[in-house]
N, C-alpha and C positions, 0 to 999 in steps of 0.2 A: 670445161665440163667436169674434169676429173676432180677439181678442187671442190665443186659442188657435191659430188658424190662422196668424198671422203670425209667432208665436214657436215656434209649434209646431215564355274567352280570345279574342282577336279573331275567330277562326273557331269555330264552334259544333260542333266535332268530338268524336265519342265517343273518349275517352282510354282506351287499353287498360288492363285491370285491373292489370296487372303494374307500371304506371307510377305508381300511386297507391294509398294504403292504402284499402281498401274497408271501410265499416263492417260489422262482422260481422253486424249485425242485418239486412242485406239478403237473406241467405240463409234467415232464419228467419221473418220477418214481411213478408208481401206487401203489406200496406196501410199506407203511411206516415202515415196519419191516426191509427193506433194506436201505442201505445207500443212503442219499439224494444227490442232485446235487452240493451243495456247498462244496468248500474247507474248511477244518477245521482249525481254528487258535485259539490261546490262548494268555493271557497276565496276568502276576502276578501284582496285584495292591494292594494299600493300600485304603480301603474304609473309608472315613470320612464323616459322614452325621448323622443328627439327634442326635447329641451329642455322637455319637459312633465312634469308630476306631478300625479296624481289617484288618488283611491280607486276601486276597481272590485270587482266580483264575477266570478269565472270559474265557469262551469258547465261540466262536462266529463264524458266517460265513465269511470267508475271501475271498479277491480277489485272495490270494494264500494261501497255507497252511503253518502252522508253527508259531513260536512265534512272537508276535507284528506285524503280517502282517496287512495291511489296511483291514478295514471291507468292505465286499461286498456292492456294490451299493444298495440303497434302505432303507427303514425304517423297522426294523425288531422287532418282538415281544420280550419282555424281560421276564426273569424268575430269580427267586432266588431259589436255591437249597439247602436244609439242610441235612448234613450227619447224620449218625446214631451215637449212643453213642460210644465214644472212636474209632471212625472210621475216618481215614484220607480222605480228599476229593479225594485222588488219587484212592480210592476204587471204584469210580463211573465214572472213565474216559471213559469207554466204552459207557455208557449211554449219558454222557454229550457231548462226540464228535458226537454221533448220532443225538442229538438235533441240535447241531451247523450245521451238514450237511444238516438239513432240514430248516435252516434259523433262529433258536433261539439264542439270546444273553443270556447266563446263567451265573449269578454271584454265586460263591460257597464259602460262608465264611468259614474260617479256625477256627473261634472262637468257644468257648464251647467245646473244644476237650478233656478236662480233666476227672478225675474221678468223679467230683462233678459239673456237668454242671447245669446252670439255664435254665430250658425250656422257662421261660418267657423272659429271656434276649435273648435267642437264636431267639425267634420269632421277637424280636425288631431288631436283627441283620439282619434277613431276610428282614424285611421292609426297614431297613437302606440301605441295598444293593440295593433295588429298587429306594429308594429316590436318592442315589448316581448315579445310572444309568440314571435317569431322569435328573439330574443336569449335568451329562457328555454330554447328548444329546444337551444341550443348551450352553455348553462351547466351545468357539472358540479354535481351536488347539487340543482339545481332540481327541483321537482316535475314540471315539464314537459320536462325534458331528454329529447331523443330522441323526445318523444311527439307532435310537431306535424309535419304534412306542410306544409312551408313553401312548397311550390309549389301549394298548394291553400288560398288565402286569399280570404275574401269579406267583405262588409259587408252589414248589414241594419239595419232600424230602423223605428220607428212615428212618424208625423207629422212633427214637427220632425226627429226622428232619422232618418226615412226620407229627407227632403231632404238632411240632412247626410251620409248614406251615399252619395248620389249625388255630392255635392261631394268627399267623400273619394276615391271611385273615380276621379273625373276628375283627380285629383292624384297617384295612387299606381299605378305600373305593376305593382306586386305583386299587386294585387287582381284576381282572375280572375272574379268573379261578384258581382252585387248582387241582393238581393231586398228589396223594400220594402212596408211596410203603411201605407195611407192616407197616402202621402208627401205632405207639405205644401210648398208653394213657400216658399223661403227667400231670404235676402239674404246672399251672392250667390245668383243663381237656380239652383235645382235643375233647371229646364226647360233652361236654357242648358247646364248640366253634363251633362245627359242626352244633349244633342246631341254631345257630344265623346266619349262613350263607345264603345269597340269591343268590349268585353267583354260577355257576356250580362247582360241586366238584366230583372227581373220587377217588375211594378207590380201590387199587390193592393189593391183598393179595395172599398168598400161602396156599394151603390145608395142607401141610406138616410143616407148620412153627410152631415150638415148642418154640419160643422166644416171638413173638408178634402175637399169633395166631388169626385167623379170628374172632372166636366167641366172644373172650373177648375184641377185639380191633376194627377192621374195620367194623365188622357187627353192633356194637353199634354206631359207628360214622355214618354209613349209615342210620340206623334206625332213629337217631336223626335229620338228615339233611332233610330239606324241599326239594321238587323238585326244580330244576332239579339236579339229582345226580345219580351215578351208583357205583355198586359193581362188580369188576372182580376178580374172584378167579381162580388162575392158578393151575390146578390139579397136585399134586406132587411137587409143587414148595416149597422152603424152605426160611427161613429168610435170610440167608447170601448168597443165589442164586441171589438176586438182586444186589450184589457187584461183582466186578471183581475177587475176591478171598477170601478164607475163613482164618480167623485167630483163636486164641485161644477162646473157648467158643462157637464156631459156631455149628449150627445144619447141618442137611443134609435132602435130600428128595429123591423121586424116579425119578424126573426129572433132566436130565443133565443140568448143569448150562448154556451151550450155548443155549439150547432149551428154558430154562426159560427166558434168556435175550432177545432172539429174540421175544418171545411172549410179554414181557414187553415192548420192543422198539415199537412193532407194536400197542398195545393197548393204550399206552400213547402218542405216536406221532400223531397217528390219532385224539385222543381227543384234544391235544393241538393245532393241525392245525385247528380243527374245531371251537374250543372256543376262540383261541387267533389269529389264522392266517386267520380267515374268510374264510376258504376253505370249501365251501358248498359240494364239491364232497366226502368229508369224512363222510357225514351224516350217510351213510349206515354202516360204520365201527365203528360208535360211538353209533347210536340208532337203526339202522335198522337190517335187517335179517342177514347181514355179521357178525355184533357184537353178535347177538343172537345165532348164529350157528357156532362161531368160535371154532374149534377143540381144546380141552384142556383147555378152559376157561369157567367157569360157570358165566353167565351173569345175574345180577339182576339190575333193573333200575326203577327210578321214573322220567320220562321225564319232 
């Protein structure tokens, strides 16, 4: 368990809808824990940017579903998502497909997947993924040409990837929002990185997590982070419950995986829609009474 753990915009104002592309799904699906309105597409790519090169899969809203489909019309928010220690990116397909259905283009690096990953290099890979996506937006003939709202970029990740996302955000002023799942302390420190952030950051954890427990990880990151920030602790949720399946060395909790993932999808999608999608209708589910009283989730926040 200890091996898995160790390796594992400034003001939060509502942006007018005219200034950013809103996912079309926001007008047709009220509950962000359910599937959004977009068809889900993906493409396997080689990311080459900022002196880095690695394989990745991009999940995105498509005009039709499936591999290499055209991107749905509009300019969509971009994300880079970091996997956990020794975890393949396929472990997160449920969540990444969900984000795509709500209009997010998410690049998921396959790098740093071995037994001795570099947390710092993984953070650089997440930033390179966003740099690559920005470049693709301006490249004629690219699948993503004109499809990315480059003013709306964020990072996310699970466990080691969550810690790396915080490191990435502390280095990259282009990142406007961070959302993490069971973020683990990293080397260099994700706690220290949290303290440097001025953009909104969300920490989601599980009360039954025995690998990257809330008290030693997400709580410390939240405490270090200046406002705006929030900590959402899912009662009975476990570390590997944020993934689609469990493997060797995983823990367990009192909450069923499907229930944990539905809650995770709801609290993170509403947050990302509000901070990156400029969807003011999500305010109550992020900062208001709906967030504070959501069954099964303990809410703490510094608005």
